Every structure is written in C-alpha cells, then in structure tokens.
All heavy atoms as TSV, in Angstrom:
chain	resi	resn	atom	element	x	y	z
A	1	MET	N	N	-8.602	-29.730	-3.351
A	1	MET	CA	C	-7.908	-28.715	-4.108
A	1	MET	C	C	-6.498	-28.499	-3.554
A	1	MET	O	O	-5.567	-28.375	-4.316
A	1	MET	CB	C	-8.720	-27.423	-4.071
A	1	MET	CG	C	-8.209	-26.394	-5.052
A	1	MET	SD	S	-9.106	-24.853	-5.046
A	1	MET	CE	C	-10.575	-25.318	-5.911
A	2	ARG	N	N	-6.358	-28.432	-2.250
A	2	ARG	CA	C	-5.027	-28.256	-1.658
A	2	ARG	C	C	-4.353	-29.615	-1.510
A	2	ARG	O	O	-4.944	-30.559	-1.035
A	2	ARG	CB	C	-5.140	-27.609	-0.286
A	2	ARG	CG	C	-5.412	-26.133	-0.352
A	2	ARG	CD	C	-5.428	-25.524	1.003
A	2	ARG	NE	N	-4.354	-26.058	1.828
A	2	ARG	CZ	C	-4.096	-25.662	3.044
A	2	ARG	NH1	N	-4.844	-24.752	3.606
A	2	ARG	NH2	N	-3.110	-26.180	3.749
A	3	THR	N	N	-3.103	-29.679	-1.919
A	3	THR	CA	C	-2.374	-30.936	-1.793
A	3	THR	C	C	-1.259	-30.828	-0.762
A	3	THR	O	O	-0.660	-31.824	-0.408
A	3	THR	CB	C	-1.760	-31.342	-3.146
A	3	THR	OG1	O	-0.902	-30.302	-3.593
A	3	THR	CG2	C	-2.852	-31.607	-4.164
A	4	GLU	N	N	-0.981	-29.582	-0.281
A	4	GLU	CA	C	0.069	-29.397	0.705
A	4	GLU	C	C	-0.423	-29.840	2.083
A	4	GLU	O	O	-1.607	-29.769	2.376
A	4	GLU	CB	C	0.491	-27.914	0.794
A	4	GLU	CG	C	1.047	-27.346	-0.472
A	4	GLU	CD	C	-0.056	-26.784	-1.365
A	4	GLU	OE1	O	-1.119	-26.442	-0.856
A	4	GLU	OE2	O	0.172	-26.728	-2.570
A	5	PRO	N	N	0.502	-30.278	2.924
A	5	PRO	CA	C	0.101	-30.633	4.292
A	5	PRO	C	C	-0.316	-29.377	5.051
A	5	PRO	O	O	0.049	-28.257	4.688
A	5	PRO	CB	C	1.365	-31.239	4.894
A	5	PRO	CG	C	2.487	-30.775	4.045
A	5	PRO	CD	C	1.914	-30.500	2.688
A	6	GLU	N	N	-1.104	-29.563	6.100
A	6	GLU	CA	C	-1.555	-28.442	6.920
A	6	GLU	C	C	-0.364	-27.756	7.574
A	6	GLU	O	O	0.632	-28.375	7.904
A	6	GLU	CB	C	-2.518	-28.948	8.002
A	6	GLU	CG	C	-3.819	-29.479	7.459
A	6	GLU	CD	C	-4.648	-28.413	6.757
A	6	GLU	OE1	O	-4.721	-27.272	7.254
A	6	GLU	OE2	O	-5.213	-28.733	5.710
A	7	LEU	N	N	-0.493	-26.450	7.772
A	7	LEU	CA	C	0.565	-25.692	8.426
A	7	LEU	C	C	0.423	-25.807	9.939
A	7	LEU	O	O	-0.683	-25.871	10.461
A	7	LEU	CB	C	0.495	-24.219	8.017
A	7	LEU	CG	C	0.717	-23.919	6.546
A	7	LEU	CD1	C	0.489	-22.444	6.277
A	7	LEU	CD2	C	2.104	-24.321	6.123
A	8	SER	N	N	1.546	-25.773	10.613
A	8	SER	CA	C	1.509	-25.810	12.078
A	8	SER	C	C	1.157	-24.432	12.612
A	8	SER	O	O	1.190	-23.426	11.891
A	8	SER	CB	C	2.868	-26.253	12.626
A	8	SER	OG	O	3.823	-25.225	12.430
A	9	THR	N	N	0.840	-24.361	13.874
A	9	THR	CA	C	0.527	-23.081	14.511
A	9	THR	C	C	1.702	-22.123	14.413
A	9	THR	O	O	1.527	-20.935	14.134
A	9	THR	CB	C	0.150	-23.313	15.988
A	9	THR	OG1	O	-0.953	-24.221	16.038
A	9	THR	CG2	C	-0.237	-22.025	16.661
A	10	VAL	N	N	2.904	-22.626	14.611
A	10	VAL	CA	C	4.102	-21.785	14.533
A	10	VAL	C	C	4.259	-21.226	13.123
A	10	VAL	O	O	4.560	-20.036	12.945
A	10	VAL	CB	C	5.352	-22.595	14.953
A	10	VAL	CG1	C	6.617	-21.805	14.712
A	10	VAL	CG2	C	5.239	-23.026	16.395
A	11	GLU	N	N	4.037	-22.050	12.124
A	11	GLU	CA	C	4.165	-21.591	10.738
A	11	GLU	C	C	3.104	-20.545	10.391
A	11	GLU	O	O	3.390	-19.560	9.721
A	11	GLU	CB	C	4.059	-22.781	9.786
A	11	GLU	CG	C	5.246	-23.728	9.864
A	11	GLU	CD	C	5.025	-25.014	9.106
A	11	GLU	OE1	O	3.899	-25.552	9.115
A	11	GLU	OE2	O	6.002	-25.483	8.494
A	12	LEU	N	N	1.876	-20.767	10.871
A	12	LEU	CA	C	0.813	-19.805	10.621
A	12	LEU	C	C	1.110	-18.470	11.296
A	12	LEU	O	O	0.898	-17.406	10.714
A	12	LEU	CB	C	-0.530	-20.346	11.089
A	12	LEU	CG	C	-1.163	-21.400	10.191
A	12	LEU	CD1	C	-2.414	-21.968	10.844
A	12	LEU	CD2	C	-1.486	-20.829	8.831
A	13	ARG	N	N	1.592	-18.515	12.526
A	13	ARG	CA	C	1.933	-17.273	13.229
A	13	ARG	C	C	3.051	-16.532	12.504
A	13	ARG	O	O	3.036	-15.312	12.402
A	13	ARG	CB	C	2.335	-17.564	14.670
A	13	ARG	CG	C	1.153	-17.929	15.530
A	13	ARG	CD	C	1.609	-18.239	16.939
A	13	ARG	NE	N	0.512	-18.813	17.676
A	13	ARG	CZ	C	0.061	-18.316	18.811
A	13	ARG	NH1	N	0.618	-17.268	19.343
A	13	ARG	NH2	N	-0.950	-18.904	19.427
A	14	PHE	N	N	4.037	-17.277	12.020
A	14	PHE	CA	C	5.129	-16.669	11.265
A	14	PHE	C	C	4.583	-15.995	10.005
A	14	PHE	O	O	4.931	-14.851	9.691
A	14	PHE	CB	C	6.169	-17.729	10.901
A	14	PHE	CG	C	7.312	-17.194	10.092
A	14	PHE	CD1	C	8.375	-16.551	10.708
A	14	PHE	CD2	C	7.335	-17.329	8.707
A	14	PHE	CE1	C	9.437	-16.049	9.955
A	14	PHE	CE2	C	8.381	-16.830	7.957
A	14	PHE	CZ	C	9.435	-16.188	8.586
A	15	LEU	N	N	3.717	-16.694	9.292
A	15	LEU	CA	C	3.129	-16.165	8.070
A	15	LEU	C	C	2.317	-14.906	8.354
A	15	LEU	O	O	2.441	-13.902	7.655
A	15	LEU	CB	C	2.245	-17.224	7.407
A	15	LEU	CG	C	1.498	-16.801	6.152
A	15	LEU	CD1	C	2.475	-16.423	5.052
A	15	LEU	CD2	C	0.579	-17.917	5.694
A	16	VAL	N	N	1.515	-14.934	9.395
A	16	VAL	CA	C	0.705	-13.768	9.753
A	16	VAL	C	C	1.599	-12.588	10.120
A	16	VAL	O	O	1.334	-11.449	9.722
A	16	VAL	CB	C	-0.270	-14.116	10.894
A	16	VAL	CG1	C	-0.909	-12.872	11.479
A	16	VAL	CG2	C	-1.338	-15.074	10.402
A	17	ALA	N	N	2.664	-12.836	10.848
A	17	ALA	CA	C	3.584	-11.760	11.237
A	17	ALA	C	C	4.233	-11.133	10.006
A	17	ALA	O	O	4.347	-9.902	9.913
A	17	ALA	CB	C	4.655	-12.293	12.185
A	18	ARG	N	N	4.656	-11.942	9.036
A	18	ARG	CA	C	5.273	-11.400	7.825
A	18	ARG	C	C	4.252	-10.626	6.988
A	18	ARG	O	O	4.565	-9.588	6.404
A	18	ARG	CB	C	5.887	-12.519	6.966
A	18	ARG	CG	C	6.984	-13.348	7.634
A	18	ARG	CD	C	8.231	-12.603	8.060
A	18	ARG	NE	N	8.151	-11.863	9.267
A	18	ARG	CZ	C	8.219	-12.352	10.529
A	18	ARG	NH1	N	8.376	-13.618	10.738
A	18	ARG	NH2	N	8.129	-11.558	11.573
A	19	LEU	N	N	3.022	-11.140	6.898
A	19	LEU	CA	C	1.985	-10.422	6.157
A	19	LEU	C	C	1.670	-9.085	6.814
A	19	LEU	O	O	1.494	-8.067	6.135
A	19	LEU	CB	C	0.715	-11.275	6.065
A	19	LEU	CG	C	0.773	-12.456	5.114
A	19	LEU	CD1	C	-0.471	-13.328	5.279
A	19	LEU	CD2	C	0.910	-11.990	3.679
A	20	TYR	N	N	1.615	-9.060	8.131
A	20	TYR	CA	C	1.376	-7.819	8.865
A	20	TYR	C	C	2.487	-6.808	8.571
A	20	TYR	O	O	2.223	-5.643	8.297
A	20	TYR	CB	C	1.295	-8.092	10.365
A	20	TYR	CG	C	1.215	-6.824	11.178
A	20	TYR	CD1	C	0.002	-6.176	11.362
A	20	TYR	CD2	C	2.355	-6.269	11.747
A	20	TYR	CE1	C	-0.071	-5.002	12.087
A	20	TYR	CE2	C	2.295	-5.098	12.477
A	20	TYR	CZ	C	1.075	-4.465	12.648
A	20	TYR	OH	O	1.018	-3.303	13.364
A	21	GLU	N	N	3.730	-7.270	8.606
A	21	GLU	CA	C	4.858	-6.379	8.329
A	21	GLU	C	C	4.781	-5.823	6.909
A	21	GLU	O	O	5.020	-4.631	6.685
A	21	GLU	CB	C	6.186	-7.115	8.519
A	21	GLU	CG	C	6.504	-7.430	9.961
A	21	GLU	CD	C	7.724	-8.327	10.104
A	21	GLU	OE1	O	8.314	-8.740	9.074
A	21	GLU	OE2	O	8.083	-8.621	11.247
A	22	ALA	N	N	4.437	-6.674	5.947
A	22	ALA	CA	C	4.356	-6.233	4.558
A	22	ALA	C	C	3.242	-5.207	4.377
A	22	ALA	O	O	3.429	-4.177	3.702
A	22	ALA	CB	C	4.124	-7.424	3.636
A	23	LEU	N	N	2.084	-5.442	4.987
A	23	LEU	CA	C	0.985	-4.495	4.874
A	23	LEU	C	C	1.300	-3.192	5.601
A	23	LEU	O	O	0.963	-2.108	5.118
A	23	LEU	CB	C	-0.302	-5.112	5.427
A	23	LEU	CG	C	-0.902	-6.223	4.575
A	23	LEU	CD1	C	-2.058	-6.879	5.308
A	23	LEU	CD2	C	-1.357	-5.686	3.227
A	24	HIS	N	N	1.965	-3.280	6.726
A	24	HIS	CA	C	2.358	-2.083	7.463
A	24	HIS	C	C	3.334	-1.255	6.629
A	24	HIS	O	O	3.199	-0.027	6.541
A	24	HIS	CB	C	2.988	-2.477	8.804
A	24	HIS	CG	C	3.355	-1.308	9.650
A	24	HIS	ND1	N	4.597	-0.735	9.618
A	24	HIS	CD2	C	2.626	-0.596	10.539
A	24	HIS	CE1	C	4.632	0.278	10.451
A	24	HIS	NE2	N	3.445	0.391	11.030
A	25	ASP	N	N	4.298	-1.898	6.007
A	25	ASP	CA	C	5.263	-1.198	5.151
A	25	ASP	C	C	4.564	-0.546	3.959
A	25	ASP	O	O	4.866	0.592	3.596
A	25	ASP	CB	C	6.349	-2.149	4.658
A	25	ASP	CG	C	7.274	-2.615	5.769
A	25	ASP	OD1	O	7.240	-2.019	6.866
A	25	ASP	OD2	O	8.028	-3.576	5.531
A	26	ALA	N	N	3.616	-1.265	3.340
A	26	ALA	CA	C	2.887	-0.710	2.194
A	26	ALA	C	C	2.068	0.509	2.623
A	26	ALA	O	O	2.018	1.509	1.899
A	26	ALA	CB	C	1.980	-1.776	1.582
A	27	LEU	N	N	1.441	0.443	3.775
A	27	LEU	CA	C	0.670	1.576	4.278
A	27	LEU	C	C	1.576	2.765	4.565
A	27	LEU	O	O	1.238	3.909	4.234
A	27	LEU	CB	C	-0.096	1.177	5.541
A	27	LEU	CG	C	-0.918	2.278	6.201
A	27	LEU	CD1	C	-1.997	2.793	5.257
A	27	LEU	CD2	C	-1.530	1.776	7.492
A	28	THR	N	N	2.730	2.518	5.144
A	28	THR	CA	C	3.680	3.596	5.430
A	28	THR	C	C	4.121	4.287	4.147
A	28	THR	O	O	4.138	5.520	4.067
A	28	THR	CB	C	4.907	3.048	6.184
A	28	THR	OG1	O	4.465	2.455	7.408
A	28	THR	CG2	C	5.912	4.137	6.490
A	29	VAL	N	N	4.446	3.516	3.129
A	29	VAL	CA	C	4.865	4.087	1.841
A	29	VAL	C	C	3.721	4.903	1.241
A	29	VAL	O	O	3.928	6.027	0.765
A	29	VAL	CB	C	5.316	2.973	0.869
A	29	VAL	CG1	C	5.480	3.509	-0.544
A	29	VAL	CG2	C	6.602	2.337	1.356
A	30	ALA	N	N	2.504	4.372	1.266
A	30	ALA	CA	C	1.362	5.090	0.701
A	30	ALA	C	C	1.116	6.391	1.442
A	30	ALA	O	O	0.839	7.430	0.818
A	30	ALA	CB	C	0.120	4.205	0.756
A	31	GLU	N	N	1.216	6.383	2.755
A	31	GLU	CA	C	1.005	7.603	3.528
A	31	GLU	C	C	2.088	8.634	3.244
A	31	GLU	O	O	1.803	9.821	3.093
A	31	GLU	CB	C	0.957	7.286	5.017
A	31	GLU	CG	C	-0.319	6.569	5.428
A	31	GLU	CD	C	-0.314	6.118	6.872
A	31	GLU	OE1	O	0.776	6.038	7.487
A	31	GLU	OE2	O	-1.409	5.845	7.388
A	32	LEU	N	N	3.343	8.189	3.141
A	32	LEU	CA	C	4.429	9.121	2.852
A	32	LEU	C	C	4.294	9.723	1.460
A	32	LEU	O	O	4.521	10.918	1.258
A	32	LEU	CB	C	5.782	8.431	3.013
A	32	LEU	CG	C	6.167	8.062	4.444
A	32	LEU	CD1	C	7.441	7.234	4.466
A	32	LEU	CD2	C	6.318	9.308	5.297
A	33	ARG	N	N	3.916	8.918	0.495
A	33	ARG	CA	C	3.736	9.431	-0.867
A	33	ARG	C	C	2.545	10.368	-0.926
A	33	ARG	O	O	2.584	11.390	-1.605
A	33	ARG	CB	C	3.554	8.283	-1.857
A	33	ARG	CG	C	4.835	7.537	-2.100
A	33	ARG	CD	C	4.665	6.493	-3.158
A	33	ARG	NE	N	5.938	5.809	-3.386
A	33	ARG	CZ	C	6.080	4.790	-4.185
A	33	ARG	NH1	N	5.039	4.308	-4.847
A	33	ARG	NH2	N	7.249	4.217	-4.340
A	34	GLY	N	N	1.484	10.039	-0.216
A	34	GLY	CA	C	0.305	10.897	-0.181
A	34	GLY	C	C	0.613	12.234	0.464
A	34	GLY	O	O	0.097	13.275	0.042
A	35	ALA	N	N	1.464	12.242	1.468
A	35	ALA	CA	C	1.823	13.485	2.153
A	35	ALA	C	C	2.644	14.392	1.237
A	35	ALA	O	O	2.630	15.610	1.401
A	35	ALA	CB	C	2.610	13.175	3.421
A	36	ARG	N	N	3.329	13.815	0.257
A	36	ARG	CA	C	4.159	14.614	-0.654
A	36	ARG	C	C	3.375	15.162	-1.834
A	36	ARG	O	O	3.860	16.023	-2.553
A	36	ARG	CB	C	5.311	13.771	-1.185
A	36	ARG	CG	C	6.299	13.381	-0.128
A	36	ARG	CD	C	7.512	12.727	-0.710
A	36	ARG	NE	N	7.181	11.883	-1.859
A	36	ARG	CZ	C	7.976	10.957	-2.342
A	36	ARG	NH1	N	9.139	10.738	-1.790
A	36	ARG	NH2	N	7.628	10.238	-3.378
A	37	LEU	N	N	2.158	14.659	-2.061
A	37	LEU	CA	C	1.378	15.114	-3.213
A	37	LEU	C	C	0.954	16.558	-3.029
A	37	LEU	O	O	0.641	17.009	-1.935
A	37	LEU	CB	C	0.123	14.245	-3.393
A	37	LEU	CG	C	0.369	12.810	-3.829
A	37	LEU	CD1	C	-0.954	12.070	-3.893
A	37	LEU	CD2	C	1.059	12.759	-5.171
A	38	ASP	N	N	0.916	17.288	-4.120
A	38	ASP	CA	C	0.453	18.668	-4.112
A	38	ASP	C	C	-1.068	18.652	-4.128
A	38	ASP	O	O	-1.685	18.156	-5.059
A	38	ASP	CB	C	1.004	19.385	-5.349
A	38	ASP	CG	C	0.666	20.861	-5.358
A	38	ASP	OD1	O	0.230	21.374	-4.311
A	38	ASP	OD2	O	0.848	21.487	-6.415
A	39	VAL	N	N	-1.682	19.216	-3.116
A	39	VAL	CA	C	-3.128	19.165	-2.973
A	39	VAL	C	C	-3.832	19.943	-4.084
A	39	VAL	O	O	-4.880	19.557	-4.555
A	39	VAL	CB	C	-3.549	19.710	-1.584
A	39	VAL	CG1	C	-5.048	19.730	-1.436
A	39	VAL	CG2	C	-2.915	18.878	-0.488
A	40	SER	N	N	-3.253	21.035	-4.559
A	40	SER	CA	C	-3.900	21.861	-5.577
A	40	SER	C	C	-3.934	21.191	-6.944
A	40	SER	O	O	-4.705	21.581	-7.806
A	40	SER	CB	C	-3.193	23.208	-5.694
A	40	SER	OG	O	-1.898	23.025	-6.236
A	41	GLY	N	N	-3.076	20.215	-7.166
A	41	GLY	CA	C	-3.025	19.542	-8.460
A	41	GLY	C	C	-2.171	20.271	-9.473
A	41	GLY	O	O	-2.109	19.888	-10.636
A	42	ASP	N	N	-1.520	21.370	-9.071
A	42	ASP	CA	C	-0.676	22.126	-9.984
A	42	ASP	C	C	0.796	21.797	-9.762
A	42	ASP	O	O	1.634	22.673	-9.642
A	42	ASP	CB	C	-0.897	23.637	-9.792
A	42	ASP	CG	C	-2.297	24.047	-10.169
A	42	ASP	OD1	O	-2.863	23.422	-11.067
A	42	ASP	OD2	O	-2.825	24.999	-9.554
A	43	GLY	N	N	1.108	20.526	-9.728
A	43	GLY	CA	C	2.479	20.083	-9.501
A	43	GLY	C	C	3.301	20.182	-10.766
A	43	GLY	O	O	2.913	20.848	-11.738
A	44	PRO	N	N	4.448	19.515	-10.819
A	44	PRO	CA	C	5.354	19.586	-11.962
A	44	PRO	C	C	4.714	19.131	-13.270
A	44	PRO	O	O	5.103	19.571	-14.333
A	44	PRO	CB	C	6.514	18.678	-11.590
A	44	PRO	CG	C	6.337	18.309	-10.176
A	44	PRO	CD	C	4.953	18.691	-9.763
A	45	ALA	N	N	3.723	18.258	-13.193
A	45	ALA	CA	C	3.096	17.758	-14.416
A	45	ALA	C	C	1.998	18.690	-14.909
A	45	ALA	O	O	1.348	18.418	-15.904
A	45	ALA	CB	C	2.519	16.364	-14.164
A	46	GLY	N	N	1.751	19.791	-14.197
A	46	GLY	CA	C	0.708	20.721	-14.598
A	46	GLY	C	C	-0.590	20.409	-13.891
A	46	GLY	O	O	-0.671	19.499	-13.063
A	47	PRO	N	N	-1.621	21.153	-14.214
A	47	PRO	CA	C	-2.891	20.943	-13.527
A	47	PRO	C	C	-3.493	19.597	-13.883
A	47	PRO	O	O	-3.311	19.087	-14.977
A	47	PRO	CB	C	-3.771	22.093	-14.021
A	47	PRO	CG	C	-3.103	22.632	-15.228
A	47	PRO	CD	C	-1.658	22.228	-15.172
A	48	SER	N	N	-4.216	19.055	-12.928
A	48	SER	CA	C	-4.890	17.798	-13.181
A	48	SER	C	C	-6.128	18.054	-14.041
A	48	SER	O	O	-6.649	19.160	-14.060
A	48	SER	CB	C	-5.295	17.125	-11.868
A	48	SER	OG	O	-6.224	17.940	-11.185
A	49	PRO	N	N	-6.617	17.066	-14.784
A	49	PRO	CA	C	-7.783	17.267	-15.647
A	49	PRO	C	C	-9.011	17.754	-14.864
A	49	PRO	O	O	-9.809	18.503	-15.369
A	49	PRO	CB	C	-8.045	15.893	-16.252
A	49	PRO	CG	C	-6.766	15.155	-16.109
A	49	PRO	CD	C	-6.071	15.743	-14.923
A	50	GLU	N	N	-9.129	17.362	-13.604
A	50	GLU	CA	C	-10.272	17.763	-12.797
A	50	GLU	C	C	-10.217	19.249	-12.458
A	50	GLU	O	O	-11.240	19.901	-12.304
A	50	GLU	CB	C	-10.349	16.957	-11.510
A	50	GLU	CG	C	-10.611	15.482	-11.710
A	50	GLU	CD	C	-9.329	14.700	-11.973
A	50	GLU	OE1	O	-8.255	15.158	-11.557
A	50	GLU	OE2	O	-9.416	13.633	-12.598
A	51	SER	N	N	-9.007	19.816	-12.303
A	51	SER	CA	C	-8.890	21.216	-11.903
A	51	SER	C	C	-8.739	22.159	-13.090
A	51	SER	O	O	-8.712	23.369	-12.909
A	51	SER	CB	C	-7.699	21.390	-10.947
A	51	SER	OG	O	-6.494	21.128	-11.630
A	52	ALA	N	N	-8.616	21.628	-14.299
A	52	ALA	CA	C	-8.441	22.474	-15.485
A	52	ALA	C	C	-9.763	23.153	-15.848
A	52	ALA	O	O	-10.826	22.553	-15.722
A	52	ALA	CB	C	-7.952	21.635	-16.656
A	53	PRO	N	N	-9.710	24.413	-16.284
A	53	PRO	CA	C	-10.947	25.088	-16.696
A	53	PRO	C	C	-11.521	24.431	-17.946
A	53	PRO	O	O	-10.789	23.888	-18.766
A	53	PRO	CB	C	-10.500	26.516	-16.984
A	53	PRO	CG	C	-9.028	26.507	-17.055
A	53	PRO	CD	C	-8.540	25.255	-16.399
A	54	PRO	N	N	-12.832	24.492	-18.107
A	54	PRO	CA	C	-13.468	23.847	-19.286
A	54	PRO	C	C	-13.134	24.522	-20.590
A	54	PRO	O	O	-12.763	25.595	-20.753
A	54	PRO	CB	C	-14.955	23.942	-19.009
A	54	PRO	CG	C	-15.138	24.819	-17.826
A	54	PRO	CD	C	-13.786	25.046	-17.215
C-alpha cells in the first residue's frame, strides 16, 4: 500500500516533534476558549436549550 521510502529516525523525530507542537497548540486554544465560556449558558446568544424552562 505504501510506495514511499521508509523515513529515517531523524525524519520521524522531526515529524513527532511537529505533531506534538500542533496538538499542544490545539489544546491551549481549546482550554483558553473553554475558560471564556459562560458557565450559566446565558451568554450573548441567550440561554442554551438545556437551561431553558420547558
């Protein structure tokens, strides 16, 4: 299935380091956005469907 030549150890380490950085950045963004969310659900868009009275 794979037609590319095998990667060297240096190339694999480089790839792993870049993937780690990308995942770390994504986690940081998600945590920062989560910290800004209004816990009550009554933010600018109004109450969330879960918190609205029946």
